[in-house]
C-alpha positions in Angstrom: -7.3 3.2 -3.5 -10.8 2.4 -4.8 -12.8 3.7 -7.9 -16.3 2.6 -7.1 -17.8 3.8 -10.4 -15.5 1.6 -12.5 -15.3 -1.2 -9.9 -11.5 -0.9 -9.9 -8.8 -1.0 -7.2 -5.6 0.9 -7.6 -2.5 -0.5 -5.9 0.5 1.8 -5.7 4.0 1.7 -4.3 6.5 4.4 -3.8 8.4 6.5 -1.3 6.4 8.0 1.5 8.1 10.7 3.6 6.2 11.3 6.8 6.9 14.0 9.4 5.1 13.1 12.6 4.7 15.2 15.8 3.5 14.1 19.2 0.1 15.5 20.2 -0.6 14.4 23.7 -0.4 10.6 23.6 -1.0 10.5 19.8 1.1 11.0 16.8 -0.1 13.4 14.1 1.1 14.0 10.6 2.6 17.4 10.3 3.5 17.1 6.6 4.2 14.3 4.1 5.4 13.8 0.6 4.4 10.8 -1.5 6.3 9.7 -4.6 4.4 7.1 -6.6 6.8 4.8 -8.6 4.4 2.0 -9.5 0.6 1.9 -9.8 -1.6 -0.9 -11.1 -5.3 -0.8 -11.7 -7.2 -4.0 -11.1 -10.8 -5.1 -11.8 -11.9 -5.9 -8.3 -15.6 -6.6 -8.0 -16.8 -5.8 -4.5 -13.3 -4.8 -3.5 -12.5 -8.5 -2.7 -8.7 -8.2 -3.4 -8.5 -4.9 -1.6 -10.3 -6.1 1.5 -8.3 -9.4 1.6 -5.0 -7.5 1.5 -6.0 -4.9 4.0 -7.2 -7.5 6.6 -3.7 -9.2 6.4 -1.6 -6.0 6.9 -0.5 -4.8 10.3 -1.4 -1.1 10.8 -0.3 1.6 10.9 3.2 0.3 9.9 4.1 -3.0 8.2 7.5 -4.4 7.4 8.2 -4.7 3.6 8.8 -8.4 4.0 5.3 -8.9 5.4 3.8 -6.9 2.5 5.8 -8.9 0.0 4.6 -12.2 1.5 1.0 -11.0 1.2 1.3 -9.7 -2.3 3.1 -12.7 -3.6 -0.2 -14.7 -3.7 -1.6 -12.2 -6.3 0.0 -12.7 -9.7 -1.5 -9.4 -10.9 0.4 -7.5 -8.3 3.9 -8.9 -9.2 5.3 -5.5 -10.3 4.2 -3.9 -7.0 5.8 -6.8 -5.0 9.0 -6.5 -7.0 9.2 -2.8 -6.3 8.7 -3.4 -2.5 11.4 -6.0 -2.2 14.1 -4.3 -4.2 16.8 -2.7 -2.2 16.3 1.0 -1.3 19.2 3.5 -1.4 
């Protein structure tokens, strides 16, 4: 998430519960719940960090190991990476 006025990027991690439905050949979101467990705010002039991370992620879904590998090169995102790699119930 981006705050252009403050030149900040917010990186968050949590539990995302999506309910998808088929609509023709597409999937659409019927409803979703998002639980944010970790959020960091970074000074990110020109969205450099955000753009770098986004261009490396596979969309629309990315395995947590891939995300962890990408985030591990950013010391300031250590808490987010730790959250992502911890075991889920």
